[in-house]
Each structure stands twice: as structure tokens, then as C-alpha cells.
Backbone as CSV, one residue per row, in Angstrom:
resi,resn,N_x,N_y,N_z,CA_x,CA_y,CA_z,C_x,C_y,C_z
1,UNK,106.645,245.266,100.789,107.757,245.487,101.728,108.283,244.136,102.199
2,UNK,109.575,243.975,102.227,110.171,242.716,102.675,109.925,242.523,104.158
3,UNK,109.657,241.278,104.567,109.453,240.977,105.982,110.762,240.916,106.721
4,UNK,110.687,240.942,108.040,111.878,240.803,108.862,112.411,239.388,108.744
5,UNK,113.753,239.215,108.760,114.312,237.876,108.676,113.762,236.996,109.785
6,UNK,113.381,235.757,109.421,112.915,234.796,110.416,111.477,235.020,110.843
7,UNK,110.757,235.942,110.179,109.381,236.238,110.618,108.408,235.971,109.486
8,UNK,107.276,235.387,109.816,106.211,235.241,108.858,105.335,236.470,108.884
9,UNK,104.356,236.507,107.988,103.469,237.651,107.930,102.743,237.805,109.257
10,UNK,102.824,238.978,109.833,102.133,239.272,111.073,102.777,238.683,112.302
11,UNK,103.932,238.066,112.152,104.583,237.408,113.285,105.604,238.347,113.917
12,UNK,105.713,238.279,115.245,106.691,239.113,115.952,108.101,238.693,115.555
13,UNK,109.067,239.614,115.602,110.443,239.270,115.248,110.970,238.131,116.108
14,UNK,111.769,237.286,115.494,112.387,236.158,116.175,113.345,236.653,117.253
15,UNK,113.297,236.048,118.434,114.253,236.339,119.498,115.348,235.281,119.458
16,UNK,116.574,235.721,119.203,117.718,234.809,119.170,118.485,234.959,120.476
17,UNK,118.719,233.825,121.126,119.297,233.826,122.477,120.591,233.014,122.478
18,UNK,121.698,233.666,122.788,122.993,232.982,122.847,123.133,232.254,124.185
19,UNK,123.585,231.020,124.105,123.841,230.250,125.319,125.050,229.359,125.075
20,UNK,125.662,228.922,126.146,126.770,227.967,126.042,126.619,226.950,127.162
21,UNK,127.448,225.927,127.141,127.260,224.820,128.067,127.637,225.223,129.490
22,UNK,126.638,225.179,130.352,126.768,225.511,131.777,125.527,224.946,132.457
23,UNK,125.676,224.209,133.560,124.503,223.553,134.155,123.326,224.481,134.413
24,UNK,123.597,225.719,134.822,122.515,226.642,135.132,121.719,227.117,133.933
25,UNK,122.292,226.968,132.716,121.590,227.373,131.499,120.853,226.213,130.833
26,UNK,121.005,225.006,131.354,120.468,223.830,130.690,118.940,223.789,130.674
27,UNK,118.302,224.651,131.440,116.840,224.733,131.360,116.390,225.131,129.958
28,UNK,117.205,225.892,129.232,116.791,226.379,127.913,116.790,225.260,126.866
29,UNK,117.908,224.522,126.677,117.818,223.397,125.735,116.832,222.319,126.178
30,UNK,116.639,222.149,127.491,115.638,221.199,127.960,114.231,221.657,127.558
31,UNK,113.976,222.952,127.664,112.663,223.478,127.253,112.430,223.220,125.778
32,UNK,113.463,223.387,124.976,113.341,223.100,123.539,113.079,221.611,123.317
33,UNK,113.829,220.772,124.033,113.663,219.326,123.897,112.266,218.875,124.293
34,UNK,111.708,219.518,125.318,110.378,219.137,125.802,109.252,219.727,124.948
35,UNK,109.596,220.550,123.966,108.584,221.162,123.117,107.899,222.352,123.744
36,UNK,108.565,222.977,124.721,107.973,224.104,125.430,108.448,225.458,124.891
37,UNK,109.202,225.432,123.799,109.602,226.660,123.116,109.136,226.587,121.665
38,UNK,108.524,227.640,121.182,108.160,227.754,119.768,109.397,228.263,119.034
39,UNK,110.046,227.392,118.262,111.300,227.779,117.613,111.099,228.767,116.479
40,UNK,109.861,229.037,116.118,109.603,230.112,115.175,109.577,231.467,115.849
41,UNK,109.533,231.452,117.185,109.491,232.689,117.964,110.775,232.903,118.765
42,UNK,111.335,231.804,119.283,112.555,231.858,120.093,113.546,230.843,119.544
43,UNK,114.747,231.292,119.225,115.775,230.375,118.724,116.996,230.431,119.632
44,UNK,117.408,229.268,120.123,118.635,229.187,120.907,119.830,229.115,119.961
45,UNK,120.812,229.955,120.217,122.053,229.971,119.431,123.147,229.447,120.343
46,UNK,123.538,228.205,120.128,124.470,227.549,121.041,125.906,227.818,120.621
47,UNK,126.655,228.457,121.519,128.026,228.868,121.252,128.971,228.151,122.205
48,UNK,130.265,228.400,122.059,131.262,227.658,122.816,131.644,228.304,124.138
49,UNK,131.383,229.614,124.292,131.837,230.305,125.496,131.066,231.599,125.691
50,UNK,131.218,232.184,126.886,130.623,233.499,127.163,131.248,234.566,126.271
51,UNK,132.522,234.420,125.964,133.201,235.358,125.064,132.486,235.397,123.722
52,UNK,132.134,234.220,123.192,131.412,234.155,121.922,130.017,234.763,122.043
53,UNK,129.358,234.553,123.186,128.016,235.096,123.388,128.044,236.623,123.387
54,UNK,129.028,237.201,124.066,129.155,238.657,124.085,129.442,239.200,122.691
55,UNK,130.309,238.514,121.947,130.618,238.947,120.583,129.361,238.913,119.716
56,UNK,128.530,237.887,119.905,127.287,237.801,119.137,126.355,238.964,119.466
57,UNK,126.306,239.365,120.740,125.504,240.529,121.111,126.044,241.805,120.463
58,UNK,127.376,241.977,120.528,127.989,243.160,119.920,127.725,243.213,118.423
59,UNK,127.756,242.043,117.767,127.572,241.989,116.318,126.111,242.050,115.893
60,UNK,125.192,241.916,116.864,123.775,241.952,116.546,123.248,240.664,115.953
61,UNK,123.988,239.555,116.114,123.494,238.273,115.598,122.596,237.564,116.608
62,UNK,122.535,238.084,117.838,121.548,237.653,118.824,121.024,238.900,119.535
63,UNK,119.856,238.756,120.169,119.256,239.871,120.904,119.283,239.650,122.408
64,UNK,119.637,238.445,122.831,119.676,238.117,124.252,120.761,237.075,124.469
65,UNK,121.203,236.935,125.723,122.249,235.961,126.017,122.209,235.578,127.484
66,UNK,122.639,234.355,127.763,122.850,233.892,129.133,124.279,234.270,129.512
67,UNK,124.408,235.132,130.523,125.710,235.687,130.906,125.792,235.798,132.420
68,UNK,126.997,236.022,132.916,127.136,236.362,134.331,126.890,237.859,134.504
69,UNK,126.494,238.232,135.704,126.185,239.636,135.976,127.399,240.526,135.730
70,UNK,128.593,240.063,136.101,129.777,240.887,135.865,130.045,241.063,134.374
71,UNK,129.715,240.052,133.561,129.859,240.203,132.112,128.874,241.235,131.575
72,UNK,127.676,241.265,132.143,126.689,242.278,131.749,127.199,243.675,132.096
73,UNK,127.765,243.822,133.295,128.301,245.121,133.709,129.450,245.554,132.801
74,UNK,130.321,244.621,132.445,131.437,244.942,131.553,130.924,245.360,130.183
75,UNK,129.888,244.681,129.693,129.310,245.031,128.400,128.672,246.418,128.444
76,UNK,127.972,246.723,129.526,127.360,248.046,129.672,128.426,249.142,129.725
77,UNK,129.541,248.837,130.386,130.629,249.819,130.453,131.254,250.068,129.079
78,UNK,131.095,249.090,128.185,131.598,249.235,126.810,130.552,249.839,125.878
79,UNK,129.401,250.215,126.439,128.380,250.880,125.639,127.274,249.986,125.113
80,UNK,127.285,248.682,125.481,126.230,247.777,125.043,125.128,247.774,126.097
81,UNK,124.016,248.427,125.794,122.936,248.557,126.771,122.198,247.236,126.900
82,UNK,122.202,246.669,128.094,121.526,245.405,128.349,120.664,245.534,129.595
83,UNK,119.573,244.782,129.623,118.723,244.687,130.805,118.756,243.238,131.293
84,UNK,118.526,243.054,132.571,118.488,241.706,133.148,117.037,241.344,133.415
85,UNK,116.577,240.268,132.753,115.167,239.889,132.829,114.920,238.677,133.714
86,UNK,115.996,237.991,134.137,115.814,236.769,134.920,117.136,236.369,135.546
87,UNK,117.067,235.760,136.726,118.240,235.190,137.375,118.209,233.681,137.145
88,UNK,119.220,233.154,136.479,119.337,231.701,136.316,119.823,231.041,137.600
89,UNK,120.923,231.562,138.137,121.544,230.888,139.287,122.604,231.774,139.928
90,UNK,123.000,231.381,141.134,124.146,231.962,141.824,125.138,230.822,142.036
91,UNK,126.377,231.035,141.634,127.392,229.981,141.745,127.849,229.833,143.184
92,UNK,127.789,228.606,143.692,128.218,228.308,145.061,129.237,227.164,145.034
93,UNK,130.204,227.288,144.125,131.248,226.281,143.990,131.437,225.790,142.579
94,UNK,130.566,226.189,141.655,130.629,225.678,140.285,131.665,226.383,139.421
95,UNK,132.277,227.459,139.916,133.409,228.129,139.266,134.623,227.917,140.159
96,UNK,135.767,227.593,139.557,136.913,227.255,140.402,138.232,227.489,139.686
97,UNK,139.287,227.570,140.493,140.654,227.520,139.987,141.205,226.152,140.363
98,UNK,141.625,225.386,139.354,142.179,224.054,139.587,143.616,224.012,139.079
99,UNK,144.384,223.078,139.627,145.796,222.974,139.256,146.219,221.513,139.217
100,UNK,147.399,221.274,138.690,147.950,219.923,138.664,148.145,219.428,140.095
101,UNK,148.078,218.115,140.293,148.071,217.567,141.649,149.252,217.986,142.522
102,UNK,150.416,218.279,141.914,151.588,218.645,142.710,151.545,220.095,143.190
103,UNK,150.567,220.865,142.708,150.392,222.251,143.160,149.288,222.225,144.208
104,UNK,149.661,222.310,145.474,148.690,222.043,146.544,148.207,223.274,147.280
105,UNK,148.644,224.464,146.877,148.173,225.694,147.523,148.328,226.849,146.555
106,UNK,147.563,227.894,146.785,147.538,229.021,145.854,148.900,229.702,145.670
107,UNK,149.686,229.948,146.736,150.988,230.613,146.514,151.921,229.830,145.593
108,UNK,151.709,228.512,145.483,152.560,227.692,144.622,152.292,227.927,143.137
109,UNK,151.315,228.780,142.814,151.054,229.128,141.416,152.107,230.079,140.851
110,UNK,152.926,230.656,141.691,153.961,231.594,141.218,154.821,230.928,140.153
111,UNK,154.958,231.613,139.014,155.763,231.110,137.919,155.075,230.082,137.045
112,UNK,153.829,229.730,137.361,153.126,228.690,136.629,152.298,229.268,135.477
113,UNK,151.965,228.385,134.521,151.120,228.749,133.382,149.653,228.549,133.773
114,UNK,148.911,229.629,133.790,147.524,229.579,134.248,146.605,229.977,133.093
115,UNK,145.762,229.050,132.684,144.807,229.334,131.624,143.579,230.027,132.182
116,UNK,143.103,231.053,131.475,141.933,231.796,131.934,141.258,232.438,130.724
117,UNK,139.925,232.402,130.721,139.181,233.049,129.645,139.239,234.561,129.809
118,UNK,139.361,235.257,128.685,139.381,236.720,128.719,137.940,237.209,128.855
119,UNK,137.430,237.113,130.074,136.056,237.505,130.371,136.026,238.121,131.758
120,UNK,134.927,238.774,132.067,134.834,239.426,133.376,134.873,238.403,134.504
121,UNK,134.156,237.278,134.326,134.134,236.291,135.410,135.500,235.644,135.579
122,UNK,136.227,235.410,134.472,137.575,234.872,134.576,138.488,235.819,135.329
123,UNK,138.386,237.110,135.006,139.212,238.107,135.681,138.846,238.223,137.155
124,UNK,137.556,238.159,137.463,137.111,238.265,138.850,137.636,237.092,139.676
125,UNK,137.481,235.882,139.161,137.955,234.702,139.882,139.471,234.750,140.073
126,UNK,140.189,235.114,139.026,141.653,235.164,139.117,142.096,236.222,140.116
127,UNK,141.477,237.391,140.069,141.835,238.476,140.988,141.636,238.055,142.441
128,UNK,140.498,237.419,142.732,140.220,236.999,144.106,141.182,235.902,144.552
129,UNK,141.502,234.954,143.671,142.432,233.885,144.028,143.827,234.452,144.286
130,UNK,144.264,235.377,143.448,145.593,235.972,143.625,145.668,236.778,144.913
131,UNK,144.586,237.470,145.244,144.579,238.258,146.479,144.802,237.352,147.680
132,UNK,144.132,236.201,147.681,144.299,235.259,148.782,145.682,234.613,148.782
133,UNK,146.295,234.496,147.608,147.620,233.890,147.505,148.740,234.871,147.815
134,UNK,148.411,236.169,147.840,149.456,237.178,148.022,150.321,237.326,146.791
135,UNK,149.745,237.068,145.608,150.476,237.151,144.349,149.883,238.246,143.460
136,UNK,150.626,238.659,142.465,150.128,239.567,141.440,150.075,238.813,140.113
137,UNK,149.400,239.393,139.145,149.336,238.773,137.827,150.728,238.596,137.225
138,UNK,151.624,239.516,137.549,152.988,239.441,137.006,153.720,238.186,137.474
139,UNK,153.249,237.584,138.570,153.904,236.372,139.095,153.525,235.129,138.294
140,UNK,152.516,235.243,137.408,152.032,234.094,136.645,152.361,234.253,135.167
141,UNK,152.310,233.149,134.466,152.327,233.163,133.003,150.891,232.893,132.558
142,UNK,150.141,233.951,132.245,148.730,233.799,131.893,148.580,233.321,130.455
143,UNK,147.707,232.349,130.263,147.453,231.757,128.946,145.987,231.989,128.609
144,UNK,145.670,232.920,127.697,144.257,233.170,127.358,143.648,231.951,126.668
145,UNK,142.548,231.447,127.226,141.875,230.264,126.679,140.381,230.370,126.933
146,UNK,139.573,230.225,125.897,138.136,230.112,126.129,137.847,228.738,126.722
147,UNK,136.706,228.616,127.395,136.447,227.419,128.194,136.427,226.138,127.367
148,UNK,136.050,226.228,126.098,136.001,225.027,125.274,137.381,224.428,125.028
149,UNK,138.451,225.202,125.294,139.825,224.723,125.097,140.494,224.292,126.400
150,UNK,139.806,224.444,127.543,140.447,224.201,128.838,140.873,222.747,129.021
151,UNK,139.982,221.821,128.787,140.273,220.414,129.075,141.454,219.927,128.243
152,UNK,141.437,220.221,126.938,142.514,219.720,126.083,143.843,220.366,126.430
153,UNK,143.820,221.655,126.789,145.061,222.329,127.176,145.675,221.678,128.407
154,UNK,144.820,221.274,129.344,145.309,220.581,130.552,145.869,219.210,130.190
155,UNK,145.126,218.452,129.385,145.566,217.111,129.014,146.851,217.133,128.196
156,UNK,147.027,218.181,127.382,148.225,218.304,126.548,149.427,218.855,127.313
157,UNK,149.209,219.265,128.576,150.300,219.806,129.377,150.677,221.236,129.029
158,UNK,149.775,221.968,128.374,150.080,223.353,127.988,149.842,224.351,129.111
159,UNK,149.131,223.931,130.165,148.893,224.798,131.320,149.113,223.992,132.598
160,UNK,149.432,224.719,133.669,149.593,224.096,134.988,148.347,224.259,135.838
161,UNK,147.535,225.249,135.514,146.324,225.544,136.279,145.332,226.235,135.360
162,UNK,144.063,226.245,135.787,143.002,226.844,134.981,141.957,227.489,135.877
163,UNK,141.451,228.631,135.452,140.228,229.192,136.022,139.098,228.712,135.117
164,UNK,138.207,227.891,135.644,137.236,227.214,134.801,135.908,227.068,135.529
165,UNK,134.978,226.341,134.917,133.661,226.161,135.539,133.013,224.884,135.010
166,UNK,131.925,224.491,135.664,131.216,223.271,135.291,130.625,223.391,133.883
167,UNK,130.602,222.297,133.100,131.003,220.934,133.452,132.485,220.647,133.242
168,UNK,133.225,221.593,132.625,134.657,221.370,132.406,135.376,221.153,133.728
169,UNK,134.941,221.846,134.768,135.548,221.690,136.095,135.535,220.225,136.522
170,UNK,134.385,219.565,136.409,134.304,218.162,136.817,135.163,217.276,135.929
171,UNK,135.207,217.574,134.633,136.024,216.786,133.713,137.508,216.907,134.066
172,UNK,137.938,218.093,134.478,139.331,218.288,134.874,139.628,217.578,136.193
173,UNK,138.704,217.649,137.138,138.894,216.944,138.406,138.963,215.433,138.158
174,UNK,138.159,214.956,137.224,138.188,213.541,136.867,139.570,213.165,136.317
175,UNK,140.235,214.126,135.640,141.570,213.897,135.071,142.687,214.119,136.087
176,UNK,142.329,214.430,137.346,143.331,214.549,138.397,143.603,215.949,138.894
177,UNK,142.953,216.971,138.306,143.205,218.348,138.733,142.715,218.564,140.169
178,UNK,143.451,219.395,140.892,143.145,219.696,142.293,142.467,221.062,142.379
179,UNK,141.358,221.128,143.103,140.647,222.396,143.285,141.330,223.196,144.393
180,UNK,141.782,224.426,144.046,142.461,225.277,145.021,141.591,226.422,145.523
181,UNK,140.607,226.806,144.738,139.784,227.981,145.072,138.502,227.877,144.272
182,UNK,137.362,228.194,144.898,136.125,228.198,144.117,135.177,229.288,144.609
183,UNK,134.030,229.384,143.952,133.110,230.503,144.183,132.421,230.454,145.537
184,UNK,132.601,229.383,146.305,132.100,229.396,147.683,132.787,230.481,148.505
185,UNK,134.014,230.836,148.108,134.789,231.840,148.847,134.340,233.261,148.543
186,UNK,133.536,233.434,147.489,133.066,234.782,147.117,131.546,234.725,146.921
187,UNK,130.795,234.439,147.973,129.345,234.240,147.842,128.637,235.444,147.236
188,UNK,127.734,235.159,146.313,126.929,236.207,145.700,127.622,236.994,144.610
189,UNK,128.867,236.666,144.292,129.600,237.439,143.284,129.327,236.965,141.863
190,UNK,129.134,235.647,141.685,128.938,235.119,140.330,127.470,234.736,140.172
191,UNK,126.737,235.615,139.509,125.293,235.482,139.329,125.027,235.382,137.829
192,UNK,124.395,234.297,137.413,124.086,234.104,135.990,122.690,234.613,135.691
193,UNK,122.579,235.362,134.589,121.338,236.070,134.285,120.989,235.949,132.810
194,UNK,119.737,236.263,132.499,119.316,236.445,131.120,119.418,237.927,130.798
195,UNK,120.327,238.266,129.893,120.520,239.659,129.475,119.863,239.857,128.117
196,UNK,119.207,240.990,127.947,118.450,241.230,126.718,118.535,242.708,126.352
197,UNK,118.532,242.983,125.068,118.628,244.365,124.612,117.279,245.073,124.763
198,UNK,117.288,246.386,124.962,116.017,247.126,125.052,115.180,246.986,123.790
199,UNK,115.836,246.920,122.629,115.095,246.786,121.368,114.319,245.469,121.336
200,UNK,114.951,244.393,121.813,114.269,243.096,121.824,113.117,243.079,122.817
201,UNK,113.273,243.779,123.938,112.177,243.859,124.899,110.953,244.504,124.269
202,UNK,111.191,245.437,123.359,110.072,246.117,122.697,109.541,245.305,121.526
203,UNK,110.448,244.759,120.710,110.029,244.127,119.456,109.717,242.638,119.600
204,UNK,110.372,241.953,120.561,110.203,240.502,120.704,109.716,240.148,122.105
205,UNK,108.856,240.995,122.649,108.416,240.833,124.032,107.723,239.487,124.244
206,UNK,106.877,239.070,123.307,106.136,237.818,123.464,107.091,236.628,123.502
207,UNK,108.083,236.621,122.617,109.058,235.538,122.612,109.882,235.510,123.880
208,UNK,110.237,236.692,124.364,111.027,236.768,125.591,110.231,236.260,126.786
209,UNK,108.938,236.590,126.839,108.076,236.085,127.927,107.952,234.561,127.845
210,UNK,107.837,234.044,126.635,107.752,232.598,126.459,109.028,231.919,126.964
211,UNK,110.182,232.494,126.662,111.466,231.927,127.089,111.554,231.879,128.609
212,UNK,111.207,232.981,129.263,111.293,233.053,130.723,110.315,232.068,131.366
213,UNK,109.105,232.006,130.847,108.110,231.069,131.393,108.583,229.621,131.231
214,UNK,109.218,229.327,130.093,109.708,227.967,129.853,110.820,227.610,130.831
215,UNK,111.676,228.566,131.152,112.743,228.317,132.132,112.147,227.874,133.468
216,UNK,111.157,228.594,133.966,110.581,228.251,135.269,109.799,226.938,135.205
217,UNK,109.194,226.662,134.061,108.493,225.389,133.900,109.487,224.226,133.989
218,UNK,110.635,224.368,133.302,111.656,223.326,133.357,112.256,223.223,134.756
219,UNK,112.462,224.350,135.406,113.044,224.335,136.749,112.146,223.546,137.702
220,UNK,110.854,223.757,137.623,109.914,222.995,138.458,109.970,221.511,138.108
221,UNK,109.985,221.208,136.815,110.027,219.809,136.373,111.327,219.131,136.818
222,UNK,112.443,219.865,136.711,113.736,219.314,137.102,113.749,218.947,138.578
223,UNK,113.150,219.790,139.406,113.124,219.529,140.844,112.185,218.377,141.199
224,UNK,111.128,218.212,140.422,110.164,217.150,140.702,110.583,215.809,140.099
225,UNK,111.358,215.831,139.020,111.710,214.603,138.296,113.216,214.533,138.007
226,UNK,114.068,214.618,139.025,115.514,214.600,138.769,115.989,213.315,138.096
227,UNK,115.357,212.189,138.374,115.787,210.923,137.781,115.577,210.914,136.265
228,UNK,114.641,211.708,135.776,114.429,211.870,134.338,115.295,212.994,133.785
229,UNK,115.368,214.102,134.527,116.062,215.298,134.032,117.576,215.110,133.949
230,UNK,118.186,214.534,134.980,119.653,214.467,135.020,120.252,213.654,133.876
231,UNK,119.696,212.482,133.525,120.240,211.783,132.359,120.074,212.567,131.057
232,UNK,118.982,213.323,130.920,118.799,214.156,129.723,119.891,215.208,129.627
233,UNK,120.287,215.783,130.769,121.303,216.824,130.803,122.715,216.253,130.642
234,UNK,122.888,214.995,131.048,124.226,214.416,131.132,124.960,214.400,129.801
235,UNK,124.264,214.060,128.734,124.928,213.927,127.450,125.493,215.256,126.970
236,UNK,124.693,216.316,127.042,125.177,217.637,126.603,126.320,218.128,127.481
237,UNK,126.250,217.851,128.781,127.255,218.361,129.710,128.517,217.511,129.734
238,UNK,128.468,216.310,129.168,129.631,215.441,129.191,129.912,214.883,130.575
239,UNK,128.854,214.674,131.356,128.959,214.169,132.712,128.055,212.957,132.864
240,UNK,128.233,212.223,133.948,127.271,211.188,134.295,126.072,211.848,134.970
241,UNK,124.985,211.109,135.109,123.804,211.654,135.781,124.132,212.041,137.216
242,UNK,124.944,211.241,137.901,125.332,211.578,139.274,126.175,212.843,139.313
243,UNK,127.044,213.021,138.321,127.869,214.229,138.264,127.021,215.457,137.951
244,UNK,125.966,215.287,137.165,125.025,216.395,136.927,124.420,216.830,138.252
245,UNK,123.986,215.869,139.060,123.416,216.195,140.365,124.423,216.940,141.228
246,UNK,125.692,216.494,141.206,126.741,217.171,141.991,126.969,218.595,141.489
247,UNK,126.972,218.775,140.160,127.185,220.112,139.588,126.041,221.047,139.961
248,UNK,124.806,220.559,139.900,123.651,221.388,140.261,123.665,221.741,141.741
249,UNK,124.253,220.866,142.561,124.340,221.151,143.994,125.273,222.316,144.274
250,UNK,126.116,222.687,143.301,127.018,223.829,143.452,126.414,225.108,142.891
251,UNK,125.108,225.075,142.653,124.376,226.247,142.174,123.153,226.480,143.047
252,UNK,122.848,227.731,143.287,121.544,228.118,143.832,120.709,228.594,142.658
253,UNK,119.566,227.957,142.419,118.720,228.296,141.283,117.418,228.923,141.781
254,UNK,117.334,230.249,141.795,116.151,230.921,142.337,114.878,230.575,141.558
255,UNK,113.811,230.281,142.296,112.525,230.022,141.649,111.864,231.342,141.282
256,UNK,110.614,231.259,140.820,109.918,232.462,140.368,109.781,233.482,141.485
257,UNK,109.402,233.040,142.673,109.225,233.976,143.779,110.545,234.647,144.134
258,UNK,111.639,233.885,144.140,112.952,234.471,144.432,113.358,235.451,143.334
259,UNK,113.024,235.144,142.079,113.309,236.073,140.992,112.553,237.385,141.173
260,UNK,111.326,237.290,141.654,110.574,238.530,141.911,111.294,239.373,142.960
261,UNK,111.838,238.717,143.989,112.579,239.467,145.020,113.828,240.104,144.429
262,UNK,114.473,239.422,143.497,115.687,239.951,142.874,115.396,241.141,141.952
263,UNK,114.294,241.088,141.227,114.077,242.033,140.134,113.038,243.109,140.412
264,UNK,112.150,242.869,141.361,111.086,243.836,141.611,111.438,244.725,142.797
265,UNK,110.577,245.665,143.088,110.733,246.630,144.176,111.756,247.709,143.782
266,UNK,111.833,248.739,144.571,112.741,249.857,144.314,113.502,250.187,145.591
267,UNK,114.841,250.036,145.618,115.643,249.504,144.507,115.563,247.992,144.467
268,UNK,115.772,247.408,143.301,115.753,245.957,143.148,116.984,245.353,143.811
269,UNK,116.811,244.158,144.375,117.947,243.452,144.976,119.067,243.278,143.961
270,UNK,118.699,242.995,142.702,119.700,242.828,141.650,120.572,244.070,141.528
271,UNK,119.947,245.241,141.562,120.706,246.470,141.361,121.603,246.767,142.543
272,UNK,121.177,246.390,143.759,122.039,246.562,144.925,123.273,245.662,144.810
273,UNK,123.058,244.405,144.427,124.179,243.479,144.245,125.080,243.956,143.106
274,UNK,124.468,244.410,142.016,125.239,244.873,140.865,126.072,246.104,141.198
275,UNK,125.524,247.005,142.014,126.271,248.206,142.397,127.515,247.844,143.194
276,UNK,127.383,246.892,144.120,128.543,246.442,144.894,129.568,245.768,143.989
277,UNK,129.077,244.949,143.064,129.969,244.245,142.151,130.668,245.221,141.216
278,UNK,129.946,246.212,140.722,130.549,247.205,139.831,131.627,248.009,140.553
279,UNK,131.377,248.355,141.808,132.380,249.092,142.580,133.637,248.250,142.769
280,UNK,133.453,246.960,143.082,134.598,246.059,143.228,135.366,245.940,141.914
281,UNK,134.639,245.761,140.821,135.293,245.608,139.523,136.044,246.878,139.124
282,UNK,135.498,248.031,139.469,136.178,249.292,139.167,137.460,249.417,139.986
283,UNK,137.373,249.064,141.271,138.571,249.128,142.131,139.659,248.183,141.638
284,UNK,139.247,247.037,141.143,140.209,246.032,140.681,140.582,246.214,139.213
285,UNK,140.121,247.307,138.610,140.414,247.638,137.210,139.889,246.579,136.242
286,UNK,138.733,246.011,136.586,138.082,245.051,135.714,137.030,245.708,134.835
287,UNK,136.818,247.009,135.020,135.922,247.794,134.173,136.705,248.945,133.558
288,UNK,136.434,249.296,132.292,137.145,250.402,131.662,136.719,251.766,132.196
289,UNK,135.546,251.811,132.802,135.038,253.043,133.398,133.969,252.680,134.420
290,UNK,133.661,253.602,135.292,132.572,253.366,136.242,131.252,253.258,135.471
291,UNK,130.402,252.367,135.918,129.137,252.169,135.216,127.985,252.125,136.214
292,UNK,126.893,252.763,135.871,125.729,252.784,136.737,124.867,251.545,136.545
293,UNK,123.984,251.310,137.501,123.117,250.124,137.434,121.637,250.493,137.431
294,UNK,121.328,251.777,137.389,119.928,252.201,137.363,119.236,251.632,136.132
295,UNK,118.070,251.029,136.336,117.326,250.478,135.218,117.822,249.136,134.744
296,UNK,118.785,248.538,135.434,119.333,247.256,135.011,118.288,246.144,135.095
297,UNK,117.517,246.116,136.181,116.522,245.060,136.388,115.282,245.317,135.543
298,UNK,114.820,244.253,134.874,113.593,244.344,134.082,112.693,243.170,134.470
299,UNK,111.749,243.366,135.387,110.887,242.272,135.851,109.690,242.004,134.948
300,UNK,109.554,242.740,133.875,108.343,242.685,133.056,108.123,241.386,132.309
301,UNK,109.094,240.484,132.279,108.929,239.204,131.605,108.526,238.084,132.545
302,UNK,108.603,238.329,133.856,108.283,237.281,134.826,106.795,236.934,134.764
303,UNK,106.474,235.628,134.803,105.048,235.241,134.798,104.307,235.858,135.977
304,UNK,103.055,236.179,135.763,102.239,236.797,136.829,102.007,235.800,137.947
């Protein structure tokens, strides 16, 4: 009988995990760099955007992905069953709407070209910014752009504003973009998580546990040795070491004990937050249908 792709005799199926460049996910490539991941058991699949990560999940080319909670809810509403096994971070300013320097307030976006990724988090940020501006989507010229295209679109003058996130956010600010709105205004709404399929939880449980344990190991190391960690992260993020520190300061990164509070107990804190977020997304027409959150939290991968 032929073996499973990527597996040796008697070896558990390989867990493929989609990730893209975002400060809160950098624990994963750091774990690989430090030799704390067995690449025969866990493989990081580095993509350009959350849109690509979701497509990889839909296509079955990965079994897990680093995503925002609203992206997980949108995927579940589309029939892709996912569980949340870990909280990476909560955005406290690392997602933002920025504009050219002459646009100094949100209402001035009327009639402007605004680049935004076709994703749940992009839609959520745009909806909240427009609500505060007293504008509708019809007042803007929306330009669909995945995050990897944001910086060049701004530099080329193809957009007047962007809904974006770190590290691209810092790169745009460095180029003169003005921050008009960020995730500090919507606390607890943008939560980054490890999403995994039920099949992978059953078939690749050991690899998934290794991945989660490596994340917390790196998180502890990062907090104890920032002078070593930040320069390692800087090259991948396209930032200086000081800018890495600034970007991380715009994230809350829950430790193991905080993750237990998020994922354990009945009902789990995650599911309470997700229920509120799903209701908001449904009201704002960011979900194709109402979606439940029962069983969303999966604490079984957290280290004892």
C-alpha cells in the first residue's frame, strides 16, 4: 500500500500550516529557525496573504492556518469546518487605515481610491472606519488588493488610502502615509488564531501539539531575549529591530495561561467573543449566513 505523501513508514501524516508575514505569527518561522520544529512532522507553508491561506485551506493543500478570528468565522459560514487551537495575539493598533498626507480625517476619504484586501478583516476594518466617517462604501472607489501589493500600489500612486497591517503599515508610514484609524478603536475585534481542520486534529495531533508548544517556547524566549529576537525578526518583516519592537507593542500576545482562559471552560471565552463578532458581522453583511460558534474552541493542543 502506498504511504501518505510526506510520511515515512509508521510516521504520522505531515501537518502543513499556512502562514504569511505578520508580527504575531513570527513565532512559527522563529521556531523553525531555532530548530524547535521537526520539519518532517510540521511544515510551514509561507504565503503572501490571508486570502492565499484561506484558499490553501479550501483546496486542501494545508491542514491548518494562521488567521484572524473573523476570517475563521467567514470560512465556517462558507462550509469550511475549522477549530481554533491557539490564540496568537489581539491587535491593539497593528491594523490600520492609512492615507496620503493631505487626507487628514476620515470624511475626506469620500471620492478617494481605497485599497483593501478582500478578506473578513479588511471588510471589518473598512466598515468600522466608514461608520465613524459617516460614509458608505458607495462614497469610495474601492481597489481590491492583497496585502503584498499594498506598498507598491501606494508608491505608484494607484491608491489614496489603504486598509493594511504590520509590517506593511510601518513601511507605508515610513513613506509618509498618515494613520487615520486603527484597531485600538475596536478593542478585542481582531484576534489572530491557529485554525485547524478536524481531520488534522485526529490524524496529525502530535505535529499540531508540537507546533503549539513551539509557539509558547518562542514567545517565552522572545520576551526574555528581545535584543536577540528582534533583529532575527527584522529581516523577514522588512523593518528595523526598533520597528519590530514598536510593531509588537501594538499586539497583545497571550501566554499559555491566558490561552487556557480563552479556550478552556464552558463556555470558552473564545466562543463568547466569537459569538459577538459573528453577530456584528451578520448585521454588517460580512457573513453570507448566520454561523454558530459551538465547538469552535479546541484546547486539546495546549501544553499541560
